[in-house]
C-alpha positions as CSV (number, residue, x, y, z in Angstrom):
1,M,23.0,5.6,19.9
2,L,19.8,7.4,20.5
3,G,19.8,8.6,16.9
4,L,20.2,5.1,15.6
5,A,17.3,3.9,17.8
6,S,15.1,6.8,16.6
7,Y,15.9,5.9,13.0
8,L,15.2,2.2,13.5
9,V,11.8,2.9,15.1
10,F,11.0,5.3,12.2
11,F,12.1,2.7,9.7
12,I,10.0,-0.1,11.2
13,C,6.9,2.1,11.4
14,V,7.2,2.8,7.6
15,V,7.7,-0.9,6.9
16,L,4.6,-1.7,8.8
17,V,2.6,0.7,6.7
18,L,4.1,-0.8,3.6
19,C,3.1,-4.3,4.9
20,I,-0.6,-3.3,4.8
21,L,-0.1,-1.8,1.4
22,T,1.6,-5.0,0.1
23,M,-1.0,-7.3,1.6
24,G,-3.7,-5.3,-0.2
25,L,-1.9,-5.8,-3.5
26,N,-1.4,-9.5,-2.6
27,L,-5.1,-10.0,-2.2
28,Q,-5.7,-8.6,-5.7
29,W,-2.8,-10.2,-7.5
30,G,-1.6,-13.1,-5.4
31,F,-5.0,-14.6,-4.7
32,T,-7.2,-13.2,-7.5
33,G,-4.8,-12.5,-10.4
34,L,-5.8,-8.8,-10.8
35,F,-2.9,-6.8,-12.2
36,N,-3.4,-3.5,-10.4
37,A,-0.7,-1.0,-11.5
38,G,-2.4,1.9,-9.8
39,V,-1.4,1.1,-6.2
40,A,-0.1,4.6,-5.6
41,G,-3.4,6.2,-6.6
42,F,-5.5,4.3,-4.0
43,Y,-2.8,5.0,-1.4
44,A,-3.1,8.7,-2.2
45,I,-6.9,8.7,-2.0
46,G,-6.7,7.4,1.6
47,A,-3.9,9.7,2.5
48,Y,-5.6,12.9,1.2
49,T,-9.0,12.0,2.5
50,H,-7.6,11.6,6.0
51,A,-5.5,14.8,5.7
52,I,-8.3,17.0,4.4
53,L,-10.7,15.9,7.1
54,T,-8.4,15.9,10.1
55,A,-5.7,18.6,9.5
56,A,-5.9,21.7,11.6
57,P,-7.9,24.5,10.0
58,N,-6.0,26.6,7.4
59,A,-7.5,29.8,5.9
60,Q,-5.8,29.1,2.6
61,L,-7.4,25.7,2.1
62,M,-11.0,24.6,1.7
63,G,-10.5,21.4,3.6
64,N,-8.7,21.0,6.9
65,Y,-11.8,20.4,9.0
66,G,-10.0,19.3,12.1
67,L,-12.2,16.3,12.6
68,P,-11.2,13.5,15.1
69,W,-8.5,11.0,14.0
70,L,-10.8,8.0,13.9
71,V,-13.2,9.8,11.7
72,G,-10.4,10.4,9.2
73,I,-9.4,6.7,9.3
74,V,-12.9,5.4,8.6
75,A,-13.5,8.1,6.0
76,A,-10.3,7.2,4.2
77,M,-11.3,3.6,3.9
78,L,-14.8,4.4,2.8
79,V,-13.8,6.9,0.2
80,T,-11.1,4.6,-1.2
81,A,-13.6,1.7,-1.3
82,L,-16.1,3.9,-3.2
83,A,-13.4,5.0,-5.7
84,A,-12.3,1.4,-6.1
85,T,-15.9,0.3,-6.7
86,L,-16.4,3.0,-9.4
87,I,-13.1,2.2,-11.1
88,G,-13.6,-1.5,-10.8
89,L,-17.0,-1.4,-12.5
90,I,-15.3,0.3,-15.4
91,T,-12.1,-1.8,-15.6
92,I,-12.8,-5.2,-14.0
93,R,-13.7,-6.8,-17.4
94,L,-10.2,-6.1,-18.6
95,R,-7.5,-8.7,-18.4
96,G,-3.8,-8.8,-17.9
97,D,-1.9,-6.0,-19.6
98,Y,-5.1,-4.1,-20.4
99,L,-6.1,-3.9,-16.7
100,A,-2.5,-2.9,-15.8
101,I,-2.5,-0.1,-18.4
102,A,-5.9,1.2,-17.2
103,T,-5.1,1.1,-13.5
104,F,-1.7,2.7,-14.1
105,G,-3.3,5.5,-16.0
106,I,-5.8,6.0,-13.2
107,G,-3.0,6.1,-10.6
108,I,-1.2,8.8,-12.6
109,M,-4.5,10.7,-12.9
110,I,-5.1,10.7,-9.2
111,Q,-1.5,11.9,-8.5
112,L,-2.0,14.8,-11.0
113,V,-5.3,15.7,-9.5
114,S,-3.7,15.9,-6.0
115,L,-1.0,18.1,-7.5
116,N,-3.4,20.5,-9.3
117,L,-6.4,20.7,-7.0
118,E,-4.7,23.2,-4.8
119,P,-7.7,24.6,-2.9
120,W,-8.2,21.2,-1.3
121,T,-4.8,19.4,-1.5
122,G,-2.4,22.3,-1.2
123,G,-0.9,21.5,-4.5
124,S,2.9,21.0,-4.5
125,Q,3.0,22.4,-1.0
126,G,0.9,19.6,0.4
127,I,-1.1,19.6,3.7
128,T,0.6,20.0,7.0
129,R,-0.4,19.9,10.7
130,I,-2.1,16.5,10.4
131,P,-2.8,15.5,14.0
132,K,-1.2,12.5,15.7
133,P,-3.5,10.3,17.9
134,L,-2.7,10.9,21.6
135,G,0.2,13.0,20.5
136,A,-0.2,15.3,23.5
137,W,0.6,12.4,25.9
138,F,4.2,12.2,24.8
139,D,7.1,14.6,25.4
140,T,9.5,13.6,22.7
141,P,9.3,12.4,19.1
142,L,11.0,9.1,20.0
143,S,8.5,8.3,22.8
144,Y,5.6,9.0,20.4
145,N,7.2,6.9,17.6
146,L,7.6,4.0,20.0
147,F,3.9,4.3,20.9
148,Y,3.0,4.4,17.2
149,L,5.2,1.4,16.5
150,V,3.2,-0.7,19.0
151,F,0.0,0.6,17.5
152,M,1.1,-0.3,14.0
153,V,2.1,-3.8,15.1
154,A,-1.4,-4.3,16.4
155,V,-3.0,-2.9,13.2
156,V,-0.8,-5.1,11.0
157,A,-1.5,-8.2,13.1
158,L,-5.3,-7.5,12.9
159,V,-5.1,-7.0,9.1
160,Y,-3.1,-10.2,8.7
161,W,-5.4,-12.2,10.9
162,A,-8.5,-10.9,9.1
163,L,-7.1,-11.7,5.7
164,E,-6.0,-15.1,6.7
165,R,-9.5,-15.9,8.0
166,I,-11.3,-14.7,4.9
167,L,-8.8,-16.3,2.5
168,S,-9.2,-19.7,4.2
169,S,-13.0,-19.4,3.9
170,P,-15.1,-20.5,0.9
171,W,-14.8,-16.9,-0.4
172,G,-11.0,-17.2,-0.5
173,R,-11.1,-20.6,-2.2
174,V,-13.3,-19.1,-4.9
175,L,-10.7,-16.3,-5.5
176,R,-8.0,-19.0,-6.0
177,A,-10.3,-20.9,-8.3
178,I,-10.9,-17.8,-10.4
179,R,-7.2,-17.0,-10.5
180,E,-6.4,-20.5,-11.7
181,D,-9.3,-21.2,-14.1
182,E,-12.0,-18.6,-14.5
183,V,-14.1,-20.8,-16.8
184,A,-14.1,-23.7,-14.4
185,A,-15.1,-21.4,-11.6
186,S,-18.0,-20.1,-13.7
187,S,-19.1,-23.6,-14.5
188,L,-19.6,-24.2,-10.7
189,G,-22.0,-21.3,-10.5
190,K,-19.6,-18.6,-9.3
191,S,-19.6,-15.1,-10.9
192,P,-15.9,-14.2,-11.6
193,L,-16.7,-10.5,-12.2
194,S,-18.4,-10.2,-8.9
195,Y,-15.6,-11.9,-7.0
196,R,-13.0,-10.0,-8.9
197,L,-14.7,-6.7,-8.0
198,Q,-15.0,-7.7,-4.4
199,S,-11.3,-8.5,-4.2
200,F,-10.3,-5.3,-6.0
201,V,-12.4,-3.1,-3.7
202,L,-11.2,-4.9,-0.5
203,G,-7.5,-4.7,-1.5
204,S,-7.8,-1.1,-2.5
205,T,-9.5,-0.3,0.8
206,L,-6.4,-1.7,2.6
207,M,-4.3,0.6,0.4
208,G,-6.4,3.6,1.5
209,L,-6.0,2.6,5.2
210,A,-2.2,2.4,4.7
211,G,-2.3,5.9,3.2
212,A,-4.2,7.3,6.2
213,L,-1.8,5.6,8.7
214,Y,1.2,6.9,6.8
215,V,0.2,10.6,6.8
216,T,-0.8,10.2,10.5
217,F,2.7,9.1,11.3
218,I,4.5,11.6,9.1
219,G,2.1,14.6,9.8
220,F,2.4,15.8,6.2
221,V,1.1,14.8,2.8
222,S,2.4,15.8,-0.7
223,P,1.7,14.7,-4.2
224,F,5.3,13.6,-4.5
225,D,4.7,10.8,-2.0
226,F,2.6,9.0,-4.7
227,L,4.8,9.0,-7.8
228,P,4.7,5.8,-10.0
229,I,7.9,4.6,-8.4
230,L,5.9,3.7,-5.3
231,T,3.8,1.2,-7.3
232,F,7.0,-0.3,-8.6
233,Q,8.3,-0.6,-5.1
234,I,5.2,-2.3,-3.8
235,W,5.2,-4.8,-6.7
236,A,8.8,-5.5,-6.0
237,M,8.0,-6.2,-2.4
238,L,5.3,-8.6,-3.3
239,I,7.4,-10.5,-5.9
240,V,10.5,-10.7,-3.6
241,G,8.5,-11.8,-0.6
242,G,6.2,-14.2,-2.5
243,S,2.8,-13.5,-3.9
244,G,-0.1,-15.6,-2.6
245,N,1.3,-15.5,0.9
246,N,0.7,-12.7,3.3
247,R,3.8,-13.5,5.4
248,G,5.8,-13.3,2.2
249,A,4.2,-9.9,1.4
250,M,5.3,-8.6,4.8
251,L,8.8,-10.0,4.5
252,G,9.2,-8.5,1.0
253,A,8.2,-5.1,2.4
254,L,11.0,-5.4,5.0
255,V,13.6,-6.6,2.5
256,V,12.9,-4.2,-0.3
257,W,12.4,-1.1,1.9
258,G,15.6,-2.1,3.7
259,I,17.5,-2.1,0.4
260,W,16.0,1.2,-0.6
261,A,16.7,2.9,2.7
262,A,20.3,1.5,3.0
263,S,21.2,2.4,-0.6
264,G,19.7,5.9,0.0
265,V,21.9,6.5,3.0
266,A,25.0,5.2,1.1
267,V,24.2,7.5,-1.9
268,S,23.9,10.5,0.4
269,K,27.2,9.8,2.1
270,W,29.4,8.7,-0.9
271,V,28.0,10.4,-4.0
272,P,29.0,14.0,-4.5
273,P,26.1,16.5,-4.4
274,S,26.8,17.4,-8.0
275,H,25.8,13.8,-9.0
276,A,22.9,13.4,-6.6
277,A,20.4,12.8,-9.3
278,Q,22.4,10.1,-11.0
279,G,23.2,8.6,-7.6
280,A,19.5,8.3,-6.8
281,A,19.1,6.0,-9.8
282,I,21.2,3.5,-7.9
283,Q,18.3,2.8,-5.6
284,V,16.1,1.8,-8.5
285,I,18.9,-0.2,-10.1
286,L,19.4,-2.2,-6.9
287,I,15.7,-3.0,-6.6
288,G,15.6,-4.0,-10.3
289,L,18.6,-6.2,-9.8
290,T,17.0,-7.8,-6.7
291,L,13.9,-8.6,-8.8
292,V,15.9,-10.2,-11.6
293,L,17.9,-12.4,-9.2
294,M,14.7,-13.5,-7.4
295,L,13.0,-14.3,-10.7
296,L,16.0,-16.3,-11.8
297,Y,16.8,-18.2,-8.7
298,K,13.6,-18.1,-6.5
299,P,10.7,-17.3,-8.7
300,R,8.1,-18.1,-6.1
301,G,9.6,-15.5,-3.7
302,L,11.3,-15.9,-0.3
303,I,8.1,-17.4,1.1
304,G,6.0,-18.9,-1.7
305,E,2.4,-19.7,-1.6
306,R,1.3,-22.5,0.6
307,A,-0.7,-25.4,-0.7
308,V,-4.3,-25.2,0.4
309,V,-5.7,-28.4,1.7
310,S,-9.4,-28.5,2.5
311,R,-12.0,-31.1,3.4
312,H,-14.7,-29.1,1.7
313,L,-15.6,-30.4,-1.7
314,V,-18.3,-27.8,-2.3
315,W,-17.8,-24.1,-1.8
């Protein structure tokens, strides 16, 4: 019973991290129409920035400065925002498939850099001994995980509240207008490129925050945490939950990660070790099947976008 409770706490903590990641993508795609296929790359930037700055000193690595946890969190968001700004300035004029291809390539590049920049990232061995905030106050892993669960609930609630506030503001209404008809938005004096870049940077910053919170919880970071399959998972969460709705994004994170985790447990128990590689493909197949069923029978997702009614006629 204790083992089940420990697993459920661990599972929910991971889901909450994925909620932030999915809400970041939802801001970009659901509200602005930006097809970012490099989610894993921005997630990795935040994760590695935090790990390099806060991990305990290691003579074999050039980073591992042992800085306070909060410094790592803030730095992860700032570095991710800077990277997103530079990438956005280069790619933001692209549309649809072209933007997806460019951001996908950038995400792959970031993952390969993390794999090969061994003096800083540890290469395939990753970075260990990443400190946990207030970790010394707790005697058991379960007690700490319960604390981190409460902490993550507070962080997700804060992110959700902040996003809802800004998306119901004139800024958010401009994003929707650009998503629906960029020419019409331009005719009203708004700069689509500027707003698209702002949305891209803010959404990517949330992805960097999620990366920092994830490695804080796990205490370890590796390039294999940021493979392209992660981007596929996050997009599946957003589509299943419902793009254009942050509650849908969070529900999608819970549903898709639940399918992924449950199928992983089933594969490990029922598939012989000699067929483990083939069995792992079942997880991807199930997520793909879920996507197909959602697109066929509920294309707007489990919780579709709400209609926005405003008394303001002028932004």
